[in-house]
C-alpha positions in Angstrom: 68.5 -117.7 -36.1 67.7 -117.9 -32.4 71.3 -118.3 -31.3 71.6 -114.8 -33.3 68.9 -113.2 -31.4 70.1 -114.4 -27.8 73.6 -112.8 -29.1 72.1 -109.8 -29.8 69.9 -109.7 -26.4 73.4 -110.3 -24.6 75.4 -107.8 -26.3 72.5 -105.2 -25.9 72.8 -106.1 -22.1 76.3 -106.0 -21.8 76.2 -102.3 -23.0 73.2 -102.0 -21.0 71.0 -100.7 -23.7 67.5 -101.5 -23.2 65.5 -103.3 -25.8 62.1 -105.2 -26.5 61.8 -108.9 -27.3 58.8 -109.5 -29.4 57.8 -113.5 -28.7 55.1 -115.3 -31.0 53.3 -116.8 -28.1 50.8 -118.8 -30.0 49.1 -119.2 -33.7 46.1 -120.3 -35.0 45.1 -120.7 -38.7 48.0 -119.7 -41.3 50.6 -117.4 -40.0 54.1 -116.5 -41.7 55.7 -117.2 -38.1 55.1 -120.0 -35.7 55.3 -120.0 -32.1 58.7 -118.7 -30.8 59.9 -116.6 -33.5 61.9 -113.9 -32.3 62.3 -110.0 -32.9 64.3 -107.4 -30.8 63.6 -103.9 -31.1 66.3 -101.5 -30.1 65.7 -97.7 -28.5 66.6 -96.3 -31.8 63.9 -97.9 -33.8 66.0 -100.9 -35.5 65.3 -104.1 -35.1 66.4 -107.9 -35.4 64.7 -110.8 -36.3 61.3 -111.3 -37.6 57.9 -112.2 -36.4 56.3 -112.2 -39.9 57.2 -109.0 -41.7 54.6 -106.6 -43.3 51.9 -104.5 -41.5 51.7 -107.4 -38.6 55.5 -106.8 -37.6 55.1 -103.0 -38.1 51.7 -103.2 -35.6 54.1 -104.9 -33.1 56.9 -102.6 -33.8 54.9 -100.0 -32.6 53.6 -101.6 -29.3 57.6 -102.5 -28.7 58.3 -98.8 -29.2 55.3 -98.0 -26.6 56.8 -100.5 -24.2 60.4 -99.2 -24.4 59.3 -96.0 -23.3 57.6 -97.0 -20.4 55.0 -99.1 -21.2 54.0 -102.0 -19.5 54.7 -105.9 -21.2 51.7 -107.2 -23.4 50.2 -109.2 -25.2 49.6 -108.0 -29.2 47.1 -109.9 -31.3 48.0 -109.4 -34.9 45.0 -110.2 -36.7 45.9 -111.5 -40.5 42.8 -112.6 -41.7 41.1 -109.1 -42.9 42.7 -106.8 -45.5 43.7 -103.5 -44.3 43.7 -100.4 -46.3 43.8 -102.1 -49.5 46.4 -104.8 -48.9 45.9 -108.2 -49.2 46.6 -110.1 -45.9 47.1 -113.5 -47.3 48.1 -115.4 -44.5 45.1 -116.0 -43.3 45.5 -116.7 -39.4 46.0 -114.9 -35.7 49.3 -114.6 -33.9 49.6 -113.4 -30.2 53.0 -111.7 -29.7 54.0 -111.2 -25.9 56.4 -107.6 -26.2 58.6 -107.2 -23.1 61.4 -105.0 -22.3 65.1 -106.1 -21.5 67.1 -103.9 -19.5 
């Protein structure tokens, strides 16, 4: 999967299309993906790769869209220990995801 992510990044850079790279930087407890998992988010909102799916990935996607529109790179902490809006978060861990824009 990493080779495909890097091909996606190279293609976007070649076409001068900005995108955001989200990388799982640290995990604590049980998480769907481990350190190093990557996802790229394009300006049109489409994405490639995964950092775990579900509402945690949606949270990172939202932050990625903010970074694309001029926001600063950041670490997003995704807490998978507490249920939100009646959804079960079965993983029980926490992920720190670094979100950065690639020109």
